[in-house]
C-alpha positions in Angstrom: 8.6 7.2 43.5 5.7 8.7 45.3 8.0 11.2 46.9 9.0 12.6 43.5 12.6 11.6 44.1 14.5 8.9 42.0 14.3 5.5 43.7 17.7 4.0 44.7 18.5 0.4 44.1 18.4 -1.7 47.2 17.7 1.4 49.3 14.1 2.3 48.4 10.9 0.6 49.7 7.4 0.9 48.8 5.0 1.0 51.8 1.5 1.6 52.8 1.5 5.4 53.7 -1.5 4.9 56.0 0.9 3.0 58.3 4.4 4.1 57.4 4.9 7.8 56.5 6.9 8.4 53.3 10.3 9.7 53.7 11.1 7.7 57.0 14.2 5.5 57.3 13.5 1.7 57.8 15.8 -1.0 58.9 15.1 -4.3 56.8 16.0 -7.7 58.1 15.0 -10.4 55.6 16.7 -12.7 53.0 17.1 -12.2 49.3 15.7 -15.0 46.9 19.1 -15.4 45.3 20.8 -16.0 48.6 18.1 -17.5 51.0 20.6 -18.7 53.6 22.3 -15.3 54.1 20.8 -12.4 56.1 20.0 -9.3 54.1 20.0 -6.4 56.5 20.1 -2.8 55.6 18.9 0.8 56.0 16.3 1.7 53.5 13.8 4.6 53.0 10.0 4.5 52.5 10.0 6.3 49.1 7.1 4.7 47.2 3.7 3.2 47.4 1.9 0.6 45.5 -1.6 -0.9 45.0 -0.7 -4.4 46.4 0.9 -2.9 49.6 -1.7 -2.7 52.0 -1.2 -2.8 55.9 1.4 -2.3 58.3 3.4 -5.5 57.6 3.8 -5.2 53.8 6.7 -3.6 52.0 8.3 -4.0 48.5 12.0 -3.7 48.2 13.2 -1.9 44.9 16.0 -3.9 43.5 16.6 -1.6 40.5 15.9 -1.8 36.8 16.5 -4.6 34.2 15.9 -8.3 33.9 17.9 -9.3 37.0 16.2 -6.8 39.3 12.8 -7.8 37.9 13.5 -11.6 38.7 14.8 -10.7 42.2 11.5 -8.6 42.8 9.2 -11.3 41.3 10.8 -14.1 43.5 11.0 -12.0 46.7 8.5 -13.5 49.2 10.7 -14.0 52.2 9.3 -13.2 55.7 11.3 -10.6 57.5 11.2 -7.8 60.0 10.8 -4.1 59.3 11.6 -1.4 61.7 10.3 2.1 61.2 12.8 4.6 62.6 10.9 7.5 64.1 12.4 10.6 65.6 11.8 11.2 69.1 9.4 13.9 70.1 11.3 17.1 71.6 
């Protein structure tokens, strides 16, 4: 990824670094395309960027490698909520 660390399946997110600094933890609340009636909530990390990810309300979840992960990523268009976890100033 853009942080020069290996991306982790279902824990890495690509973001627009103009809005979300790389390396920060994020709480994701959405649904996966293969289980649309079940919540998909987890702690992830902003570790990558992408040309199509522009703005504060866009993120791409990394589902891993291979045909199944590619299919999940291609079908992932669910709305959701993204919380950027920022440390408090001292």
